[in-house]
RODOBA-82419 format. One record per residue: residue number from 1; residue in one letter; x, y, z of N, C-alpha, C in turn. Coordinates in Angstrom, 2 decimals. Example, Ala and Ser with C-alpha at 12.3 -4.5 7.8 and 13.67 -1.06 7.14 Angstrom:
node seq->1, type->A, nx->13.19, ny->-5.69, nz->7.80, cax->12.30, cay->-4.50, caz->7.80, cx->13.20, cy->-3.30, cz->7.80
node seq->2, type->S, nx->12.85, ny->-2.25, nz->7.08, cax->13.67, cay->-1.06, caz->7.14, cx->12.90, cy->0.03, cz->7.87
# end
This chain:
node seq->1, type->M, nx->0.82, ny->-1.19, nz->0.00, cax->0.00, cay->0.00, caz->0.00, cx->0.86, cy->1.26, cz->0.00
node seq->2, type->K, nx->1.89, ny->1.28, nz->0.84, cax->2.79, cay->2.42, caz->0.87, cx->3.51, cy->2.56, cz->-0.46
node seq->3, type->F, nx->3.84, ny->1.42, nz->-1.07, cax->4.56, cay->1.45, caz->-2.35, cx->3.71, cy->2.12, cz->-3.43
node seq->4, type->K, nx->2.40, ny->1.82, nz->-3.48, cax->1.51, cay->2.43, caz->-4.48, cx->1.39, cy->3.93, cz->-4.26
node seq->5, type->S, nx->1.32, ny->4.35, nz->-3.01, cax->1.22, cay->5.78, caz->-2.70, cx->2.50, cy->6.51, cz->-3.10
node seq->6, type->I, nx->3.63, ny->5.91, nz->-2.79, cax->4.91, cay->6.53, caz->-3.14, cx->5.07, cy->6.57, cz->-4.67
node seq->7, type->A, nx->4.70, ny->5.48, nz->-5.34, cax->4.80, cay->5.43, caz->-6.80, cx->3.89, cy->6.47, cz->-7.44
node seq->8, type->R, nx->2.70, ny->6.66, nz->-6.88, cax->1.75, cay->7.65, caz->-7.40, cx->2.30, cy->9.07, cz->-7.22
node seq->9, type->I, nx->2.88, ny->9.35, nz->-6.05, cax->3.46, cay->10.67, caz->-5.79, cx->4.63, cy->10.94, cz->-6.73
node seq->10, type->I, nx->5.47, ny->9.94, nz->-6.94, cax->6.61, cay->10.10, caz->-7.87, cx->6.11, cy->10.34, cz->-9.29
node seq->11, type->A, nx->5.09, ny->9.59, nz->-9.71, cax->4.54, cay->9.76, caz->-11.06, cx->3.96, cy->11.16, cz->-11.23
node seq->12, type->I, nx->3.23, ny->11.63, nz->-10.22, cax->2.65, cay->12.98, caz->-10.29, cx->3.76, cy->14.03, cz->-10.34
node seq->13, type->A, nx->4.81, ny->13.84, nz->-9.56, cax->5.93, cay->14.79, caz->-9.55, cx->6.62, cy->14.83, cz->-10.91
node seq->14, type->I, nx->6.81, ny->13.66, nz->-11.51, cax->7.45, cay->13.62, caz->-12.84, cx->6.59, cy->14.32, cz->-13.88
node seq->15, type->V, nx->5.30, ny->14.06, nz->-13.87, cax->4.39, cay->14.72, caz->-14.82, cx->4.40, cy->16.23, cz->-14.59
node seq->16, type->A, nx->4.38, ny->16.66, nz->-13.34, cax->4.40, cay->18.09, caz->-13.03, cx->5.68, cy->18.75, cz->-13.53
node seq->17, type->I, nx->6.80, ny->18.07, nz->-13.34, cax->8.08, cay->18.62, caz->-13.81, cx->8.10, cy->18.70, cz->-15.32
node seq->18, type->L, nx->7.62, ny->17.65, nz->-15.99, cax->7.59, cay->17.67, caz->-17.45, cx->6.68, cy->18.76, cz->-17.99
node seq->19, type->L, nx->5.51, ny->18.92, nz->-17.39, cax->4.60, cay->19.97, caz->-17.84, cx->5.16, cy->21.35, cz->-17.57
node seq->20, type->N, nx->5.84, ny->21.51, nz->-16.45, cax->6.43, cay->22.80, caz->-16.10, cx->7.57, cy->23.16, cz->-17.03
node seq->21, type->S, nx->8.33, ny->22.18, nz->-17.50, cax->9.47, cay->22.47, caz->-18.36, cx->9.05, cy->22.71, cz->-19.80
node seq->22, type->C, nx->7.85, ny->22.37, nz->-20.16, cax->7.37, cay->22.55, caz->-21.53, cx->6.66, cy->23.89, cz->-21.66
node seq->23, type->N, nx->7.41, ny->24.96, nz->-21.72, cax->6.80, cay->26.27, caz->-21.82, cx->6.87, cy->26.81, cz->-23.25
node seq->24, type->V, nx->7.14, ny->25.97, nz->-24.22, cax->7.18, cay->26.36, caz->-25.62, cx->5.84, cy->26.01, cz->-26.25
node seq->25, type->T, nx->5.30, ny->26.91, nz->-27.05, cax->4.03, cay->26.69, caz->-27.71, cx->4.28, cy->26.10, cz->-29.09
node seq->26, type->F, nx->3.49, ny->25.13, nz->-29.47, cax->3.63, cay->24.51, caz->-30.79, cx->2.46, cy->24.90, cz->-31.68
node seq->27, type->S, nx->2.72, ny->24.93, nz->-32.98, cax->1.67, cay->25.19, caz->-33.95, cx->1.95, cy->24.31, cz->-35.17
node seq->28, type->L, nx->1.07, ny->24.42, nz->-36.16, cax->1.27, cay->23.63, caz->-37.38, cx->2.55, cy->24.03, cz->-38.10
node seq->29, type->G, nx->2.93, ny->25.30, nz->-38.04, cax->4.09, cay->25.77, caz->-38.77, cx->5.41, cy->25.61, cz->-38.02
node seq->30, type->G, nx->5.38, ny->25.31, nz->-36.75, cax->6.61, cay->25.21, caz->-35.97, cx->6.44, cy->25.94, cz->-34.66
node seq->31, type->F, nx->7.53, ny->26.35, nz->-34.06, cax->7.45, cay->27.09, caz->-32.81, cx->6.95, cy->28.49, cz->-33.09
node seq->32, type->E, nx->5.98, ny->28.92, nz->-32.30, cax->5.44, cay->30.27, caz->-32.45, cx->6.34, cy->31.27, cz->-31.74
node seq->33, type->P, nx->6.37, ny->32.51, nz->-32.20, cax->7.18, cay->33.52, caz->-31.51, cx->6.54, cy->33.89, cz->-30.18
node seq->34, type->S, nx->7.38, ny->34.15, nz->-29.20, cax->6.88, cay->34.57, caz->-27.89, cx->6.48, cy->36.04, cz->-27.95
node seq->35, type->R, nx->5.77, ny->36.49, nz->-26.94, cax->5.36, cay->37.90, caz->-26.88, cx->6.60, cy->38.80, cz->-26.82
node seq->36, type->E, nx->7.66, ny->38.33, nz->-26.13, cax->8.90, cay->39.11, caz->-26.05, cx->9.54, cy->39.27, cz->-27.43
node seq->37, type->V, nx->9.53, ny->38.21, nz->-28.24, cax->10.08, cay->38.28, caz->-29.60, cx->9.29, cy->39.28, cz->-30.42
node seq->38, type->V, nx->7.96, ny->39.24, nz->-30.30, cax->7.12, cay->40.18, caz->-31.05, cx->7.40, cy->41.61, cz->-30.59
node seq->39, type->Q, nx->7.54, ny->41.80, nz->-29.28, cax->7.84, cay->43.13, caz->-28.74, cx->9.16, cy->43.64, cz->-29.30
node seq->40, type->R, nx->10.18, ny->42.80, nz->-29.34, cax->11.48, cay->43.20, caz->-29.89, cx->11.39, cy->43.46, cz->-31.40
node seq->41, type->A, nx->10.55, ny->42.69, nz->-32.10, cax->10.36, cay->42.90, caz->-33.54, cx->9.71, cy->44.26, cz->-33.81
node seq->42, type->I, nx->8.73, ny->44.62, nz->-33.00, cax->8.08, cay->45.94, caz->-33.15, cx->9.10, cy->47.04, cz->-32.92
node seq->43, type->A, nx->9.92, ny->46.89, nz->-31.87, cax->10.95, cay->47.90, caz->-31.59, cx->11.93, cy->48.00, cz->-32.75
node seq->44, type->L, nx->12.33, ny->46.87, nz->-33.32, cax->13.25, cay->46.88, caz->-34.46, cx->12.61, cy->47.55, cz->-35.66
node seq->45, type->Q, nx->11.33, ny->47.24, nz->-35.91, cax->10.64, cay->47.86, caz->-37.04, cx->10.55, cy->49.37, cz->-36.85
node seq->46, type->L, nx->10.25, ny->49.83, nz->-35.64, cax->10.21, cay->51.28, caz->-35.37, cx->11.59, cy->51.91, cz->-35.57
node seq->47, type->S, nx->12.62, ny->51.21, nz->-35.12, cax->13.99, cay->51.70, caz->-35.28, cx->14.36, cy->51.84, cz->-36.75
node seq->48, type->L, nx->14.03, ny->50.84, nz->-37.54, cax->14.32, cay->50.90, caz->-38.99, cx->13.55, cy->52.02, cz->-39.66
node seq->49, type->T, nx->12.29, ny->52.20, nz->-39.26, cax->11.48, cay->53.28, caz->-39.82, cx->12.07, cy->54.64, cz->-39.48
node seq->50, type->Q, nx->12.53, ny->54.81, nz->-38.23, cax->13.17, cay->56.07, caz->-37.82, cx->14.43, cy->56.32, cz->-38.63
node seq->51, type->K, nx->15.21, ny->55.27, nz->-38.85, cax->16.45, cay->55.41, caz->-39.61, cx->16.15, cy->55.84, cz->-41.05
node seq->52, type->E, nx->15.12, ny->55.23, nz->-41.65, cax->14.73, cay->55.61, caz->-43.02, cx->14.26, cy->57.05, cz->-43.07
node seq->53, type->L, nx->13.50, ny->57.48, nz->-42.06, cax->13.01, cay->58.86, caz->-42.01, cx->14.17, cy->59.84, cz->-41.88
node seq->54, type->R, nx->15.13, ny->59.53, nz->-40.99, cax->16.29, cay->60.43, caz->-40.83, cx->17.08, cy->60.53, cz->-42.14
node seq->55, type->Q, nx->17.25, ny->59.42, nz->-42.85, cax->17.96, cay->59.44, caz->-44.13, cx->17.20, cy->60.28, cz->-45.15
node seq->56, type->H, nx->15.89, ny->60.14, nz->-45.18, cax->15.07, cay->60.91, caz->-46.11, cx->15.17, cy->62.41, cz->-45.81
node seq->57, type->L, nx->15.08, ny->62.77, nz->-44.52, cax->15.19, cay->64.18, caz->-44.15, cx->16.57, cy->64.73, cz->-44.50
node seq->58, type->K, nx->17.60, ny->63.94, nz->-44.30, cax->18.96, cay->64.36, caz->-44.61, cx->19.14, cy->64.61, cz->-46.11
node seq->59, type->Q, nx->18.54, ny->63.75, nz->-46.93, cax->18.62, cay->63.92, caz->-48.39, cx->17.96, cy->65.22, cz->-48.85
node seq->60, type->H, nx->16.97, ny->65.68, nz->-48.12, cax->16.26, cay->66.91, caz->-48.48, cx->16.69, cy->68.10, cz->-47.63
node seq->61, type->N, nx->17.86, ny->67.98, nz->-46.99, cax->18.45, cay->69.06, caz->-46.19, cx->17.53, cy->69.56, cz->-45.08
node seq->62, type->V, nx->16.75, ny->68.66, nz->-44.51, cax->15.90, cay->69.01, caz->-43.38, cx->16.56, cy->68.43, cz->-42.14
node seq->63, type->P, nx->16.83, ny->69.26, nz->-41.12, cax->17.49, cay->68.72, caz->-39.92, cx->16.56, cy->67.73, cz->-39.20
node seq->64, type->A, nx->17.09, ny->66.58, nz->-38.89, cax->16.32, cay->65.57, caz->-38.16, cx->16.47, cy->65.82, cz->-36.67
node seq->65, type->S, nx->15.35, ny->66.02, nz->-36.00, cax->15.43, cay->66.24, caz->-34.55, cx->15.70, cy->64.91, cz->-33.87
node seq->66, type->E, nx->16.21, ny->64.99, nz->-32.65, cax->16.51, cay->63.76, caz->-31.91, cx->15.21, cy->63.01, cz->-31.63
node seq->67, type->T, nx->15.27, ny->61.73, nz->-31.80, cax->14.09, cay->60.92, caz->-31.52, cx->14.12, cy->60.48, cz->-30.06
node seq->68, type->P, nx->12.97, ny->60.48, nz->-29.41, cax->12.94, cay->60.12, caz->-27.99, cx->13.14, cy->58.61, cz->-27.78
node seq->69, type->D, nx->13.59, ny->58.24, nz->-26.59, cax->13.65, cay->56.84, caz->-26.21, cx->12.22, cy->56.36, cz->-26.01
node seq->70, type->Y, nx->12.00, ny->55.08, nz->-26.22, cax->10.64, cay->54.56, caz->-26.06, cx->10.67, cy->53.13, cz->-25.55
node seq->71, type->D, nx->9.56, ny->52.75, nz->-24.96, cax->9.34, cay->51.39, caz->-24.49, cx->8.08, cy->50.87, cz->-25.17
node seq->72, type->I, nx->8.10, ny->49.58, nz->-25.50, cax->6.93, cay->48.94, caz->-26.09, cx->6.42, cy->47.94, cz->-25.06
node seq->73, type->N, nx->5.12, ny->47.99, nz->-24.78, cax->4.54, cay->47.04, caz->-23.84, cx->3.10, cy->46.76, cz->-24.23
node seq->74, type->R, nx->2.46, ny->45.90, nz->-23.47, cax->1.07, cay->45.50, caz->-23.69, cx->0.83, cy->45.03, cz->-25.13
node seq->75, type->V, nx->1.69, ny->44.14, nz->-25.60, cax->1.55, cay->43.58, caz->-26.95, cx->0.40, cy->42.58, cz->-26.95
node seq->76, type->V, nx->-0.55, ny->42.78, nz->-27.84, cax->-1.68, cay->41.86, caz->-27.99, cx->-1.68, cy->41.37, cz->-29.43
node seq->77, type->I, nx->-1.51, ny->40.07, nz->-29.61, cax->-1.52, cay->39.48, caz->-30.95, cx->-2.95, cy->39.05, cz->-31.26
node seq->78, type->S, nx->-3.54, ny->39.63, nz->-32.30, cax->-4.93, cay->39.31, caz->-32.64, cx->-5.02, cy->38.33, cz->-33.81
node seq->79, type->A, nx->-3.98, ny->38.25, nz->-34.64, cax->-3.99, cay->37.32, caz->-35.77, cx->-2.57, cy->36.79, cz->-35.99
node seq->80, type->E, nx->-2.49, ny->35.50, nz->-36.21, cax->-1.19, cay->34.85, caz->-36.42, cx->-1.36, cy->33.83, cz->-37.54
node seq->81, type->E, nx->-0.63, ny->34.06, nz->-38.63, cax->-0.77, cay->33.22, caz->-39.81, cx->0.59, cy->32.63, cz->-40.20
node seq->82, type->P, nx->0.76, ny->31.31, nz->-40.12, cax->2.04, cay->30.71, caz->-40.51, cx->2.21, cy->30.74, cz->-42.03
node seq->83, type->L, nx->3.46, ny->30.93, nz->-42.48, cax->3.79, cay->30.92, caz->-43.90, cx->5.28, cy->30.66, cz->-44.03
node seq->84, type->A, nx->5.75, ny->30.54, nz->-45.25, cax->7.18, cay->30.35, caz->-45.50, cx->7.73, cy->31.59, cz->-46.22
node seq->85, type->I, nx->8.84, ny->32.08, nz->-45.72, cax->9.56, cay->33.19, caz->-46.37, cx->10.95, cy->32.68, cz->-46.65
node seq->86, type->Q, nx->11.32, ny->32.67, nz->-47.91, cax->12.63, cay->32.19, caz->-48.35, cx->12.91, cy->30.79, cz->-47.78
node seq->87, type->G, nx->11.88, ny->29.95, nz->-47.75, cax->12.03, cay->28.57, caz->-47.32, cx->12.08, cy->28.36, cz->-45.82
node seq->88, type->A, nx->11.92, ny->29.40, nz->-45.03, cax->11.99, cay->29.27, caz->-43.57, cx->10.60, cy->29.49, cz->-42.96
node seq->89, type->I, nx->10.34, ny->28.83, nz->-41.85, cax->9.07, cay->29.00, caz->-41.13, cx->8.95, cy->30.45, cz->-40.70
node seq->90, type->S, nx->7.81, ny->31.05, nz->-40.99, cax->7.58, cay->32.46, caz->-40.68, cx->6.15, cy->32.65, cz->-40.22
node seq->91, type->Y, nx->5.89, ny->33.83, nz->-39.68, cax->4.54, cay->34.17, caz->-39.24, cx->4.22, cy->35.59, cz->-39.65
node seq->92, type->H, nx->2.98, ny->35.78, nz->-40.12, cax->2.44, cay->37.11, caz->-40.35, cx->1.60, cy->37.42, cz->-39.11
node seq->93, type->L, nx->2.00, ny->38.44, nz->-38.37, cax->1.36, cay->38.78, caz->-37.10, cx->0.71, cy->40.15, cz->-37.17
node seq->94, type->R, nx->-0.47, ny->40.25, nz->-36.58, cax->-1.16, cay->41.53, caz->-36.47, cx->-1.68, cy->41.67, cz->-35.05
node seq->95, type->G, nx->-1.77, ny->42.90, nz->-34.59, cax->-2.27, cay->43.16, caz->-33.25, cx->-2.06, cy->44.60, cz->-32.85
node seq->96, type->T, nx->-1.96, ny->44.82, nz->-31.55, cax->-1.76, cay->46.17, caz->-31.03, cx->-0.70, cy->46.17, cz->-29.93
node seq->97, type->Y, nx->-0.18, ny->47.36, nz->-29.65, cax->0.81, cay->47.54, caz->-28.58, cx->0.70, cy->48.96, cz->-28.04
node seq->98, type->N, nx->1.26, ny->49.17, nz->-26.85, cax->1.35, cay->50.52, caz->-26.28, cx->2.78, cy->51.01, cz->-26.45
node seq->99, type->L, nx->2.93, ny->52.27, nz->-26.77, cax->4.23, cay->52.91, caz->-26.94, cx->4.36, cy->54.01, cz->-25.90
node seq->100, type->T, nx->5.36, ny->53.89, nz->-25.02, cax->5.62, cay->54.91, caz->-24.02, cx->6.91, cy->55.61, cz->-24.39
node seq->101, type->M, nx->6.81, ny->56.91, nz->-24.64, cax->7.98, cay->57.71, caz->-25.02, cx->8.50, cy->58.47, cz->-23.82
node seq->102, type->K, nx->9.83, ny->58.45, nz->-23.68, cax->10.47, cay->59.21, caz->-22.60, cx->10.87, cy->60.56, cz->-23.17
node seq->103, type->L, nx->10.18, ny->61.59, nz->-22.73, cax->10.42, cay->62.95, caz->-23.22, cx->11.15, cy->63.76, cz->-22.16
node seq->104, type->A, nx->11.65, ny->64.91, nz->-22.55, cax->12.38, cay->65.77, caz->-21.63, cx->11.50, cy->66.21, cz->-20.46
node seq->105, type->D, nx->10.21, ny->66.40, nz->-20.72, cax->9.31, cay->66.87, caz->-19.66, cx->8.42, cy->65.76, cz->-19.09
node seq->106, type->G, nx->8.80, ny->64.53, nz->-19.27, cax->8.02, cay->63.42, caz->-18.69, cx->7.87, cy->62.26, cz->-19.66
node seq->107, type->R, nx->6.78, ny->61.55, nz->-19.51, cax->6.50, cay->60.40, caz->-20.34, cx->5.14, cy->60.57, cz->-21.00
node seq->108, type->A, nx->5.02, ny->60.02, nz->-22.18, cax->3.74, cay->60.02, caz->-22.88, cx->3.48, cy->58.61, cz->-23.41
node seq->109, type->T, nx->2.27, ny->58.11, nz->-23.20, cax->1.93, cay->56.76, caz->-23.65, cx->0.85, cy->56.84, cz->-24.71
node seq->110, type->D, nx->1.12, ny->56.16, nz->-25.80, cax->0.18, cay->56.06, caz->-26.91, cx->-0.33, cy->54.62, cz->-26.90
node seq->111, type->R, nx->-1.61, ny->54.45, nz->-26.64, cax->-2.17, cay->53.11, caz->-26.46, cx->-2.82, cy->52.58, cz->-27.74
node seq->112, type->G, nx->-2.80, ny->51.26, nz->-27.89, cax->-3.53, cay->50.60, caz->-28.96, cx->-2.98, cy->50.82, cz->-30.36
node seq->113, type->N, nx->-1.67, ny->51.00, nz->-30.48, cax->-1.07, cay->51.16, caz->-31.81, cx->-1.14, cy->49.83, cz->-32.57
node seq->114, type->P, nx->-1.59, ny->49.86, nz->-33.82, cax->-1.64, cay->48.60, caz->-34.57, cx->-0.26, cy->48.21, cz->-35.10
node seq->115, type->F, nx->-0.01, ny->46.92, nz->-35.21, cax->1.19, cay->46.44, caz->-35.88, cx->0.80, cy->45.34, cz->-36.86
node seq->116, type->D, nx->1.59, ny->45.23, nz->-37.90, cax->1.41, cay->44.22, caz->-38.94, cx->2.83, cy->43.88, cz->-39.39
node seq->117, type->L, nx->3.32, ny->42.73, nz->-38.95, cax->4.71, cay->42.40, caz->-39.26, cx->4.88, cy->40.92, cz->-39.56
node seq->118, type->Y, nx->6.03, ny->40.63, nz->-40.16, cax->6.40, cay->39.26, caz->-40.51, cx->7.65, cy->38.91, cz->-39.72
node seq->119, type->I, nx->7.62, ny->37.73, nz->-39.09, cax->8.75, cay->37.24, caz->-38.31, cx->9.15, cy->35.87, cz->-38.86
node seq->120, type->Q, nx->10.45, ny->35.71, nz->-39.05, cax->10.98, cay->34.47, caz->-39.62, cx->11.85, cy->33.76, cz->-38.59
node seq->121, type->R, nx->11.58, ny->32.47, nz->-38.39, cax->12.39, cay->31.66, caz->-37.47, cx->13.59, cy->31.14, cz->-38.24
node seq->122, type->Q, nx->14.76, ny->31.25, nz->-37.65, cax->15.97, cay->30.77, caz->-38.30, cx->16.01, cy->29.24, cz->-38.29
node seq->123, type->K, nx->16.69, ny->28.68, nz->-39.26, cax->16.69, cay->27.23, caz->-39.42, cx->17.19, cy->26.50, cz->-38.19
node seq->124, type->E, nx->18.18, ny->27.05, nz->-37.50, cax->18.68, cay->26.38, caz->-36.29, cx->17.72, cy->26.54, cz->-35.12
node seq->125, type->G, nx->16.73, ny->27.42, nz->-35.25, cax->15.69, cay->27.57, caz->-34.25, cx->16.06, cy->28.38, cz->-33.03
node seq->126, type->K, nx->17.21, ny->29.04, nz->-33.06, cax->17.66, cay->29.79, caz->-31.88, cx->17.27, cy->31.26, cz->-31.92
node seq->127, type->T, nx->17.12, ny->31.81, nz->-33.11, cax->16.84, cay->33.24, caz->-33.23, cx->15.70, cy->33.48, cz->-34.22
node seq->128, type->W, nx->15.21, ny->34.70, nz->-34.17, cax->14.15, cay->35.17, caz->-35.07, cx->14.67, cy->36.36, cz->-35.86
node seq->129, type->R, nx->14.06, ny->36.60, nz->-37.01, cax->14.39, cay->37.75, caz->-37.83, cx->13.10, cy->38.46, cz->-38.24
node seq->130, type->L, nx->13.15, ny->39.78, nz->-38.27, cax->12.06, cay->40.58, caz->-38.79, cx->12.20, cy->40.56, cz->-40.30
node seq->131, type->A, nx->11.14, ny->40.22, nz->-41.01, cax->11.16, cay->40.18, caz->-42.47, cx->10.33, cy->41.34, cz->-43.02
node seq->132, type->R, nx->10.93, ny->42.08, nz->-43.94, cax->10.23, cay->43.20, caz->-44.57, cx->10.29, cy->43.03, cz->-46.07
node seq->133, type->Q, nx->9.11, ny->43.09, nz->-46.68, cax->9.04, cay->42.92, caz->-48.13, cx->9.58, cy->44.16, cz->-48.81
node seq->134, type->Q, nx->10.45, ny->43.93, nz->-49.79, cax->11.08, cay->45.03, caz->-50.52, cx->10.34, cy->45.25, cz->-51.84
node seq->135, type->P, nx->10.30, ny->46.49, nz->-52.28, cax->9.64, cay->46.74, caz->-53.57, cx->10.43, cy->46.09, cz->-54.70
node seq->136, type->S, nx->9.71, ny->45.42, nz->-55.58, cax->10.36, cay->44.84, caz->-56.75, cx->9.59, cy->45.28, cz->-57.99
node seq->137, type->G, nx->10.29, ny->45.48, nz->-59.04, cax->9.69, cay->45.97, caz->-60.27, cx->9.07, cy->44.87, cz->-61.11
node seq->138, type->Q, nx->9.07, ny->43.64, nz->-60.60, cax->8.56, cay->42.53, caz->-61.38, cx->7.46, cy->41.81, cz->-60.63
node seq->139, type->N, nx->6.73, ny->40.96, nz->-61.35, cax->5.64, cay->40.21, caz->-60.74, cx->6.10, cy->38.83, cz->-60.24
node seq->140, type->D, nx->7.38, ny->38.67, nz->-60.01, cax->7.92, cay->37.40, caz->-59.53, cx->7.70, cy->37.27, cz->-58.03
node seq->141, type->E, nx->8.41, ny->36.32, nz->-57.45, cax->8.38, cay->36.13, caz->-56.00, cx->8.76, cy->37.44, cz->-55.30
node seq->142, type->P, nx->8.14, ny->37.71, nz->-54.17, cax->8.53, cay->38.93, caz->-53.43, cx->9.96, cy->38.81, cz->-52.93
node seq->143, type->I, nx->10.61, ny->39.95, nz->-52.81, cax->11.97, cay->40.02, caz->-52.28, cx->11.84, cy->40.45, cz->-50.83
node seq->144, type->W, nx->12.52, ny->39.72, nz->-49.94, cax->12.46, cay->40.00, caz->-48.51, cx->13.82, cy->40.41, cz->-47.99
node seq->145, type->A, nx->13.84, ny->41.42, nz->-47.14, cax->15.05, cay->41.77, caz->-46.38, cx->14.75, cy->41.33, cz->-44.95
node seq->146, type->T, nx->15.72, ny->40.69, nz->-44.30, cax->15.49, cay->40.24, caz->-42.93, cx->16.52, cy->40.87, cz->-42.01
node seq->147, type->Y, nx->16.10, ny->41.09, nz->-40.77, cax->16.93, cay->41.75, caz->-39.76, cx->16.86, cy->40.94, cz->-38.47
node seq->148, type->L, nx->18.00, ny->40.69, nz->-37.88, cax->18.06, cay->39.91, caz->-36.65, cx->17.30, cy->40.61, cz->-35.53
node seq->149, type->I, nx->16.42, ny->39.88, nz->-34.86, cax->15.77, cay->40.37, caz->-33.65, cx->16.67, cy->39.90, cz->-32.52
node seq->150, type->K, nx->17.41, ny->40.82, nz->-31.96, cax->18.41, cay->40.45, caz->-30.95, cx->17.75, cy->39.92, cz->-29.69
node seq->151, type->P, nx->18.10, ny->38.69, nz->-29.30, cax->17.56, cay->38.15, caz->-28.05, cx->18.16, cy->38.85, cz->-26.85
node seq->152, type->R, nx->17.51, ny->38.72, nz->-25.71, cax->17.99, cay->39.32, caz->-24.47, cx->19.41, cy->38.80, cz->-24.20
node seq->153, type->G, nx->20.33, ny->39.69, nz->-23.85, cax->21.70, cay->39.31, caz->-23.54, cx->22.59, cy->39.19, cz->-24.76
node seq->154, type->Y, nx->22.06, ny->39.47, nz->-25.96, cax->22.85, cay->39.38, caz->-27.19, cx->23.85, cy->40.53, cz->-27.24
node seq->155, type->I, nx->25.07, ny->40.23, nz->-27.62, cax->26.11, cay->41.27, caz->-27.66, cx->26.27, cy->41.76, cz->-29.07
# end
């Protein structure tokens, strides 16, 4: 009787440990991006957009003012569609996020900003890349530029 109780407790402990260690979500297309990956992808997309804007202003001799620091939070993914980009598992994600800007006179939060982005999982499965479709003059396959979404602690 004691043996059955001990065996049952051990079995429950093993199942609990296995369930606790499985914090990765699976889908038909592969591993889904975490909310943190999406948050970093949005930040990268904003950074690239700011860089393009500064270059455009510079080309037209318009001084680019300093851009404020910002934080992205409250990411809500409302649609997630698996697809392949350049042969790699990818996702088309849509949703909303809050943007908090750190200004000289305080902070300002813009809530419910929409996002629409593509994220590509690398073949080794360790990192993600933001994929942006590039304009092409032909009706062939779309051309994609990808940018590393730096994981936490990346140097």
